[in-house]
C-alpha positions in Angstrom: 23.0 -31.1 -7.2 20.6 -30.8 -4.3 16.9 -30.5 -5.2 15.5 -27.4 -3.5 11.9 -26.7 -2.5 9.9 -24.6 -4.9 9.6 -21.1 -3.4 7.9 -19.4 -6.3 7.3 -15.7 -6.8 6.6 -13.1 -4.1 5.7 -9.5 -4.1 7.4 -7.7 -1.2 6.7 -4.0 -0.9 7.0 -2.6 -4.4 9.2 -5.3 -5.8 8.6 -8.8 -7.2 11.0 -11.7 -6.5 11.3 -15.1 -8.2 12.9 -17.1 -5.4 13.1 -20.2 -7.6 15.8 -18.4 -9.7 17.8 -16.1 -7.5 18.4 -14.9 -4.0 17.7 -11.4 -2.9 20.2 -9.0 -1.2 19.3 -7.3 2.0 21.6 -4.5 2.9 22.1 -3.3 6.5 21.7 0.2 7.8 22.0 0.6 11.6 21.0 4.0 12.9 22.8 3.5 16.2 25.9 5.0 17.8 27.3 1.6 18.8 26.7 -0.8 16.0 29.1 -3.7 16.0 30.0 -3.1 12.4 30.0 0.6 11.5 30.5 2.0 14.9 28.0 4.8 14.4 29.0 5.7 10.8 25.3 5.7 9.8 23.9 7.1 13.1 23.1 10.6 11.7 19.9 10.8 9.7 21.4 12.0 6.5 24.2 9.3 6.7 21.6 6.6 7.3 19.5 7.6 4.3 22.5 8.0 2.1 23.8 4.5 3.0 20.4 3.0 2.3 20.0 4.7 -1.1 23.7 3.9 -2.0 23.0 0.2 -1.3 19.9 0.3 -3.5 22.0 2.0 -6.3 24.6 -0.8 -5.9 21.8 -3.4 -6.7 20.5 -4.3 -3.2 16.9 -5.5 -3.3 16.1 -4.2 0.1 17.5 -2.4 3.1 17.1 -3.5 6.7 16.9 -0.5 9.1 17.5 -0.9 12.8 17.5 1.5 15.7 18.8 -0.7 18.5 21.7 -3.2 18.5 20.9 -6.8 19.2 23.8 -7.1 21.7 22.9 -6.8 25.4 26.3 -5.2 25.8 25.0 -2.0 24.4 22.6 0.4 26.2 18.9 -0.3 25.6 16.9 2.5 24.2 13.3 3.4 24.8 10.6 2.6 22.3 10.1 6.3 21.6 13.8 6.7 20.9 13.9 3.7 18.6 10.9 5.1 16.7 12.7 8.4 16.3 15.8 6.7 15.0 14.0 4.4 12.5 10.9 6.0 11.2 12.5 9.1 9.6 14.9 6.9 7.7 12.1 4.7 6.4 10.0 7.7 5.3 12.9 9.3 3.3 14.1 6.0 1.7 10.5 5.1 0.8 10.0 8.5 -0.8 13.2 8.2 -2.9 13.3 4.5 -3.9 11.2 1.4 -4.5 13.7 -0.7 -2.6 12.1 -3.0 -0.1 12.4 -1.7 3.5 12.5 -3.9 6.5 12.5 -2.8 10.1 14.8 -4.7 12.5 12.9 -4.6 15.7 11.3 -6.7 18.4 8.7 -4.1 19.4 5.2 -4.0 18.0 5.0 -0.2 18.4 8.2 0.4 16.4 7.1 -2.0 13.7 3.7 -0.5 13.4 5.1 3.0 13.0 7.7 1.8 10.4 5.1 0.0 8.3 3.0 3.2 8.3 6.0 5.1 7.1 6.7 2.8 4.2 8.4 -0.4 5.4 6.9 -3.7 4.3 8.9 -6.3 6.3 9.1 -6.9 10.0 12.5 -8.4 10.8 12.0 -9.9 14.3 15.2 -11.3 15.7 13.5 -12.6 18.9 11.6 -15.5 17.4 8.2 -14.0 18.2 9.0 -13.2 21.8 6.1 -10.8 21.4 3.3 -12.6 19.4 1.9 -9.1 18.7 4.4 -8.9 15.9 2.8 -11.9 14.1 -0.7 -10.3 14.8 0.6 -7.1 13.2 1.8 -8.9 10.1 -1.5 -10.7 9.8 -3.4 -7.5 10.1 -1.2 -5.5 7.6 -0.1 -8.2 5.2 3.6 -7.3 5.9 6.3 -9.9 5.4 7.5 -11.4 8.7 11.0 -12.7 9.3 11.0 -15.3 12.1 14.4 -15.9 13.6 15.8 -18.5 15.9 16.9 -16.9 19.2 16.8 -18.5 22.7 17.2 -15.3 24.8 14.6 -12.6 25.4 15.4 -9.4 23.6 18.5 -7.6 24.8 19.3 -10.3 27.4 22.5 -12.5 27.5 22.3 -16.2 27.1 25.8 -17.3 28.2 27.3 -20.6 27.1 24.4 -21.9 25.0 24.1 -25.7 24.7 22.6 -27.9 22.1 22.4 -31.6 21.6 22.1 -31.1 17.9 22.0 -27.4 17.0 20.5 -27.8 13.5 17.8 -30.2 14.6 16.9 -27.9 17.5 16.9 -24.7 15.3 14.6 -26.4 12.8 12.2 -27.5 15.5 12.1 -24.0 17.0 11.4 -22.4 13.6 8.7 -25.0 12.8 7.1 -24.2 16.2 7.2 -20.5 15.7 5.9 -20.8 12.1 2.9 -22.7 13.5 2.3 -20.0 16.1 2.4 -17.4 13.4 -0.1 -19.4 11.3 -2.4 -19.7 14.3 -2.3 -15.9 14.6 -3.4 -15.4 10.9 0.0 -15.1 9.1 0.0 -16.8 5.7 3.0 -18.8 4.6 3.5 -16.4 1.7 4.3 -13.7 4.2 7.0 -15.7 6.1 10.8 -15.8 5.7 12.8 -18.0 8.1 16.2 -17.1 9.7 18.2 -19.7 11.6 20.0 -16.9 13.4 23.7 -17.2 12.7 25.6 -16.4 16.0 22.4 -15.5 17.9 22.8 -17.5 21.2 25.2 -19.8 19.4 29.0 -20.2 19.6 31.2 -20.5 16.6 31.1 -24.3 16.3 27.3 -24.1 16.5 27.1 -21.5 13.7 29.6 -23.4 11.5 27.5 -26.5 11.9 24.3 -24.6 11.1 26.0 -23.1 8.0 27.3 -26.5 6.9 23.8 -28.0 7.2 21.8 -24.9 6.1 19.8 -27.1 3.7 18.0 -28.7 6.6 16.5 -25.3 7.5 15.7 -24.7 3.8 13.8 -28.0 3.8 11.1 -26.4 6.0 9.9 -25.2 2.6 9.9 -21.4 3.0 12.4 -18.8 1.8 15.3 -18.7 4.3 17.6 -15.8 5.2 21.3 -16.1 5.8 22.6 -13.3 8.0 26.3 -14.2 7.9 27.9 -10.9 7.3 31.0 -10.1 9.3 29.8 -12.1 12.3 32.1 -13.5 15.0 32.0 -17.1 13.7 33.8 -15.8 10.6 36.3 -13.8 12.6 37.0 -16.8 14.9 37.1 -19.3 12.0 39.7 -17.2 10.1 41.4 -15.4 13.0 40.4 -12.0 11.5 39.3 -8.8 13.1 36.0 -7.2 12.2 37.4 -5.1 9.3 38.8 -8.2 7.5 35.8 -10.5 7.3 34.4 -9.5 3.9 35.9 -12.5 2.0 34.8 -14.9 4.7 31.3 -13.4 4.6 31.1 -13.9 0.8 32.2 -17.5 1.1 29.6 -18.2 3.8 26.9 -16.5 1.8 27.8 -18.5 -1.3 27.7 -21.8 0.7 24.2 -20.9 2.0 22.9 -19.9 -1.5 24.0 -23.2 -2.9 22.0 -24.9 -0.2 18.9 -22.8 -1.0 19.2 -19.5 1.0 16.9 -16.9 -0.7 17.8 -13.8 1.2 21.4 -12.7 2.0 21.8 -10.1 4.7 25.1 -8.3 4.1 26.9 -5.1 5.1 28.8 -4.7 1.8 26.0 -4.4 -0.7 28.1 -4.5 -3.8 30.0 -7.6 -2.8 26.7 -9.2 -1.9 25.1 -8.3 -5.2 28.0 -9.7 -7.1 27.8 -12.9 -5.0 24.1 -13.5 -5.7 24.4 -12.7 -9.4 27.4 -14.9 -9.9 25.8 -17.8 -8.2 22.7 -17.3 -10.3 24.8 -17.1 -13.5 26.6 -20.3 -12.7 23.3 -22.0 -11.9 21.9 -20.9 -15.2 19.1 -18.8 -13.8 20.6 -15.4 -14.7 21.8 -14.3 -18.1 25.3 -12.7 -18.5 25.3 -8.9 -18.4 27.1 -9.1 -21.8 28.9 -11.6 -24.0 32.2 -10.7 -25.9 34.7 -13.4 -24.9 35.7 -15.6 -27.9 32.8 -14.3 -30.0 
């Protein structure tokens, strides 16, 4: 069995995590009319809040709330509109639950408003394209997710090329981590994300998943955002609605290599995946014992 780095305990928002024993589940709530997954199902405010609280009831440790899709194929929204989409959801979820709330944004203004409303994590999918996000994390103590991404926010990066995708992703994350440190962010605030499918084709992402442990070896908790992505659809030949089993397998593979946050659309499936992996590893007790007793 691979020996993993010691990640220790962290307090994020109002919850404590022992990342030496078990991964955390991050559920996804997109308040957009054109999300690649839910196609606007959680665009209305009440629907977004209900989805977030339902995920928490299903056992998710936190919810990731976004107001603008990553894809450049969708219309870009203004910062004011992104705030209007995200902040009311954060406020209502924070008032109703102690679930950790992250804001999926590349804009300092949106992140600042969301943190004031009750979020405790900045999920920056741009790889610190704006260093102000690291400065904000340093000033507020918020957790900062640093993601590998080659393109500027909402910009296409066609036909990405790598000599060795894993080596280059690791080098990128190490560089961005050093930048964050220089801006005052403590290691205890950082989670790393190699960016499955972000400026990568399916073969790149399969290689990254296969060698996920090399990212984990950087020594900080690492996020696996594998849920329903194109690499799963292309690997299996499945449409978007048929990717749950493939997502669970990819998440399990990453957990075995040390992933400590799993970002998934199906909260219940993700919770069962994380808990079963921990039970097999011996770091979680069975919910009950009756068989052959």
